[in-house]
C-alpha positions as semicolon CSV with decimal commas, in nm:
position;residue;x (nm);y (nm);z (nm)
1;R;11,165;16,471;16,492
2;V;11,120;16,375;16,128
3;R;11,273;16,048;16,020
4;Q;11,417;16,070;15,672
5;H;11,370;15,775;15,441
6;H;11,644;15,718;15,189
7;Q;11,572;15,500;14,891
8;P;11,837;15,236;14,845
9;A;12,075;15,296;14,557
10;R;11,974;15,106;14,247
11;T;12,185;14,802;14,178
12;Y;12,279;14,697;13,828
13;H;12,386;14,365;13,686
14;V;12,700;14,411;13,475
15;T;12,724;14,178;13,177
16;D;13,025;14,020;13,015
17;V;13,193;14,226;12,744
18;R;13,037;14,177;12,401
19;N;13,208;14,244;12,070
20;V;12,929;14,449;11,914
21;I;12,614;14,619;12,038
22;I;12,375;14,775;11,784
23;I;12,126;15,032;11,911
24;G;11,820;15,058;11,689
25;S;11,655;14,845;11,425
26;G;11,539;14,933;11,076
27;P;11,723;14,877;10,747
28;A;12,060;15,008;10,867
29;G;12,064;14,834;11,205
30;Y;11,950;14,501;11,067
31;T;12,202;14,516;10,780
32;A;12,483;14,597;11,023
33;A;12,372;14,294;11,225
34;I;12,392;14,071;10,918
35;Y;12,752;14,164;10,839
36;A;12,870;14,165;11,199
37;A;12,712;13,822;11,248
38;R;12,870;13,685;10,929
39;A;13,205;13,794;11,073
40;Q;13,133;13,571;11,376
41;L;13,108;13,870;11,613
42;S;12,776;13,762;11,772
43;P;12,614;14,109;11,766
44;L;12,332;14,197;12,004
45;L;12,080;14,442;11,862
46;F;11,844;14,645;12,082
47;E;11,524;14,694;11,884
48;G;11,338;14,916;12,131
49;A;11,063;14,835;12,376
50;V;10,761;14,920;12,156
51;T;10,825;14,900;11,783
52;A;11,102;14,756;11,571
53;G;11,194;14,770;11,205
54;G;11,191;15,145;11,152
55;A;10,959;15,355;10,939
56;L;10,943;15,088;10,669
57;M;10,717;14,886;10,899
58;N;10,444;15,138;10,815
59;T;10,517;15,149;10,440
60;T;10,249;14,984;10,230
61;E;10,469;14,890;9,935
62;V;10,833;14,930;9,842
63;E;10,847;14,939;9,463
64;N;11,207;15,037;9,390
65;F;11,403;14,784;9,595
66;P;11,614;14,555;9,371
67;G;11,506;14,193;9,347
68;F;11,132;14,244;9,390
69;P;10,988;14,316;9,043
70;H;10,635;14,339;9,179
71;G;10,729;14,532;9,493
72;I;10,723;14,413;9,852
73;D;10,538;14,520;10,164
74;G;10,765;14,727;10,391
75;F;10,677;14,519;10,697
76;Q;10,761;14,196;10,515
77;L;11,090;14,336;10,384
78;M;11,205;14,423;10,736
79;Q;11,096;14,084;10,867
80;N;11,300;13,919;10,592
81;V;11,613;14,121;10,676
82;R;11,573;14,047;11,048
83;E;11,534;13,676;10,976
84;Q;11,848;13,686;10,762
85;A;12,046;13,844;11,047
86;T;11,913;13,580;11,286
87;R;12,024;13,304;11,051
88;F;12,386;13,422;11,078
89;G;12,382;13,443;11,456
90;A;12,263;13,794;11,546
91;R;12,062;13,820;11,867
92;F;11,783;14,068;11,936
93;A;11,648;14,230;12,252
94;Q;11,306;14,396;12,259
95;A;11,425;14,655;12,509
96;M;11,530;15,019;12,522
97;V;11,880;15,146;12,592
98;T;11,824;15,442;12,824
99;S;12,177;15,581;12,862
100;V;12,527;15,528;12,728
101;D;12,883;15,603;12,828
102;F;13,106;15,593;12,524
103;E;13,404;15,748;12,703
104;S;13,457;15,435;12,912
105;H;13,647;15,130;12,788
106;P;13,471;14,904;12,725
107;R;13,164;15,109;12,636
108;R;12,879;15,102;12,887
109;L;12,510;15,092;12,796
110;V;12,226;15,089;13,049
111;C;11,911;14,891;12,978
112;G;11,674;14,834;13,269
113;D;11,876;14,692;13,557
114;Q;12,160;14,583;13,333
115;V;12,485;14,752;13,233
116;I;12,593;14,604;12,902
117;L;12,963;14,626;12,816
118;A;13,079;14,635;12,456
119;R;13,402;14,679;12,264
120;S;13,218;14,844;11,974
121;V;12,882;15,015;11,936
122;I;12,680;15,093;11,625
123;I;12,421;15,370;11,658
124;A;12,123;15,311;11,429
125;T;11,838;15,484;11,610
126;G;11,696;15,629;11,290
127;S;11,470;15,931;11,263
128;G;11,128;16,051;11,370
129;Y;10,851;16,236;11,193
130;R;10,908;16,608;11,150
131;E;10,627;16,829;11,280
132;I;10,508;17,153;11,122
133;G;10,557;17,319;11,461
134;L;10,209;17,455;11,529
135;P;10,074;17,454;11,888
136;N;9,740;17,305;11,785
137;E;9,917;17,039;11,580
138;K;10,046;16,885;11,901
139;R;9,723;16,943;12,091
140;L;9,512;16,764;11,829
141;S;9,758;16,481;11,773
142;G;9,553;16,161;11,768
143;R;9,235;16,363;11,723
144;G;9,267;16,425;11,353
145;V;9,638;16,503;11,323
146;S;9,857;16,210;11,224
147;W;10,198;16,127;11,079
148;C;10,111;15,774;10,965
149;A;9,853;15,698;10,697
150;T;9,879;15,321;10,731
151;C;9,823;15,352;11,106
152;D;9,527;15,592;11,103
153;G;9,384;15,607;10,751
154;F;9,098;15,369;10,831
155;F;8,946;15,622;11,073
156;F;8,887;15,874;10,793
157;R;8,654;15,675;10,569
158;D;8,442;15,896;10,339
159;Q;8,595;16,217;10,476
160;T;8,787;16,509;10,326
161;I;9,142;16,516;10,461
162;A;9,467;16,700;10,393
163;V;9,824;16,580;10,346
164;V;10,109;16,830;10,387
165;G;10,430;16,772;10,192
166;G;10,569;16,740;9,842
167;G;10,805;16,444;9,841
168;D;10,764;16,073;9,780
169;S;10,643;16,014;10,135
170;A;10,366;16,274;10,104
171;V;10,251;16,137;9,769
172;E;10,256;15,781;9,901
173;E;10,052;15,887;10,205
174;A;9,799;16,071;9,987
175;T;9,765;15,780;9,747
176;F;9,714;15,531;10,027
177;L;9,453;15,752;10,196
178;T;9,236;15,753;9,882
179;K;9,142;15,398;9,979
180;F;8,939;15,545;10,263
181;A;8,879;15,919;10,218
182;S;8,634;16,071;9,971
183;K;8,891;16,340;9,888
184;V;9,258;16,396;9,972
185;V;9,402;16,745;9,929
186;L;9,781;16,748;9,892
187;I;9,908;17,080;10,027
188;H;10,253;17,190;9,911
189;R;10,429;17,521;9,969
190;R;10,581;17,523;9,619
191;D;10,431;17,500;9,269
192;S;10,569;17,155;9,188
193;L;10,631;16,829;9,370
194;R;10,973;16,709;9,483
195;A;10,853;16,350;9,447
196;S;10,991;16,117;9,182
197;K;10,825;16,145;8,843
198;I;10,648;15,811;8,862
199;M;10,501;15,891;9,204
200;A;10,393;16,240;9,094
201;E;10,223;16,110;8,780
202;R;10,037;15,855;8,988
203;A;9,903;16,131;9,213
204;F;9,804;16,354;8,921
205;A;9,609;16,065;8,768
206;N;9,416;15,988;9,087
207;P;9,072;16,155;9,072
208;K;9,048;16,160;9,453
209;I;9,366;16,371;9,494
210;E;9,349;16,749;9,465
211;M;9,668;16,957;9,451
212;L;9,684;17,279;9,648
213;W;9,999;17,459;9,534
214;N;10,193;17,745;9,695
215;T;10,017;17,692;10,024
216;E;10,124;17,629;10,381
217;V;9,927;17,534;10,692
218;T;9,945;17,810;10,954
219;D;9,700;17,667;11,210
220;V;9,495;17,359;11,290
221;L;9,143;17,452;11,398
222;G;8,907;17,258;11,622
223;A;8,808;17,234;11,987
224;E;8,817;16,859;12,046
225;K;8,916;16,734;11,700
226;V;9,034;16,869;11,366
227;E;8,760;17,070;11,198
228;A;8,949;17,299;10,960
229;L;9,290;17,434;10,859
230;E;9,410;17,790;10,835
231;L;9,607;17,827;10,513
232;R;9,840;18,092;10,372
233;N;9,928;18,139;10,009
234;T;10,307;18,157;9,991
235;V;10,298;18,385;9,684
236;T;10,025;18,637;9,769
237;G;10,022;18,602;10,148
238;E;9,644;18,561;10,144
239;V;9,507;18,373;10,448
240;S;9,204;18,147;10,416
241;K;9,024;17,868;10,602
242;R;8,914;17,534;10,464
243;D;8,723;17,252;10,631
244;F;8,903;16,922;10,687
245;T;8,851;16,642;10,937
246;G;9,206;16,512;10,921
247;L;9,562;16,634;10,867
248;F;9,847;16,400;10,775
249;V;10,194;16,556;10,803
250;A;10,463;16,421;10,567
251;I;10,735;16,687;10,556
252;G;11,039;16,478;10,633
253;H;11,218;16,344;10,938
254;I;11,448;16,451;11,220
255;P;11,729;16,234;11,360
256;R;11,668;16,049;11,686
257;S;11,998;16,144;11,841
258;E;11,886;16,232;12,195
259;L;12,054;15,924;12,342
260;V;12,398;16,022;12,213
261;T;12,380;16,403;12,213
262;S;12,651;16,446;12,478
263;Q;12,854;16,148;12,361
264;V;12,944;16,193;11,994
265;T;12,980;16,495;11,768
266;L;12,659;16,609;11,598
267;N;12,607;16,866;11,325
268;E;12,380;17,169;11,361
269;E;12,070;16,969;11,264
270;G;12,137;16,691;11,514
271;Y;12,276;16,431;11,276
272;V;12,580;16,230;11,383
273;S;12,901;16,354;11,222
274;V;13,122;16,085;11,070
275;E;13,460;16,083;10,898
276;G;13,408;16,143;10,527
277;R;13,195;15,872;10,370
278;S;13,268;15,627;10,650
279;T;13,049;15,541;10,952
280;R;13,319;15,628;11,209
281;T;13,226;15,890;11,467
282;N;13,474;16,104;11,659
283;L;13,512;15,820;11,914
284;K;13,711;15,508;11,827
285;G;13,489;15,202;11,825
286;V;13,163;15,396;11,797
287;F;12,992;15,395;11,458
288;A;12,669;15,543;11,320
289;C;12,457;15,443;11,023
290;G;12,118;15,489;10,861
291;E;11,909;15,802;10,900
292;M;12,135;15,918;11,184
293;L;12,361;16,045;10,906
294;D;12,293;16,359;10,706
295;W;12,225;16,273;10,342
296;E;12,105;16,516;10,081
297;A;11,855;16,263;9,954
298;P;11,576;16,367;9,715
299;T;11,354;16,062;9,761
300;G;11,267;15,794;10,012
301;G;11,395;15,522;9,780
302;Y;11,744;15,668;9,796
303;L;11,723;15,679;10,175
304;L;11,643;15,309;10,194
305;T;11,934;15,215;9,971
306;A;12,169;15,451;10,154
307;S;12,058;15,309;10,490
308;L;12,136;14,956;10,376
309;A;12,474;15,064;10,238
310;S;12,572;15,248;10,557
311;G;12,459;14,950;10,766
312;W;12,687;14,728;10,557
313;R;12,973;14,973;10,601
314;A;12,923;14,992;10,977
315;G;12,910;14,614;11,009
316;Q;13,231;14,581;10,808
317;S;13,406;14,864;10,995
318;I;13,369;14,682;11,326
319;L;13,642;14,440;11,216
320;T;13,900;14,717;11,219
321;N;13,818;14,803;11,578
322;L;13,862;14,458;11,735
């Protein structure tokens, strides 16, 4: 006779009801924390278990943010905003919210062995790097394929590497990588950059940057590490191969909405739908801000400003829900 062993049901500690919970850090989440804290709502912000501060933490220099005539390091800017929120009474948890129930009243969020109750929730989980979508891109991730120049650029000293993309982010990545690489080839599927004029001119003037127009990457080649790229001309259709030891992908972002997919209304691309220009979702008391929202933004600088503005709006909107 086989004796069955049943694992005991997991027990959770249920917290007191908080006024505001913010899920996610970065410009929008931190700004929402500032305004909620200034309204004496004692917000608690979950920054995540690994990294906090959003994509700006890996940005070498922010040049177009008002108040810093000589620019400011992205990491330092996020530290400053976090410190400002702390000053007004915001609290931070270096932990990950693993599930939510926005249909319940108050809202229920699970983090570890705790169930956190909240009257209002602000979703600010941001976005992740968009992949090209090639099988070998994933396989060679960390072995020559990267989405972060400031994280991995050092490993490509005196090498020839490629950057895919045509916006401000791609140009910034390429420019930063010239500090290490002997040559950086910027591959773009069109015949002109989408980047801002000042960023584009900077790239054109850099002798280490080569432009490869009307070209897309169709495969990443290499057994154990990146050795070459298969390329296709978008005008003629001609396929060629060129040797590279690294590939940096900078073709935009996708919203990190997995946590709330079944909870709030999303659009076809996975962004949270809100009412007009507000931050209100389809559920009363649940708000969204930052790169969770779908902006038609041409440059990264606009995204930063829009993230801050939507964080402010979300923080202010909480007052109407309490």
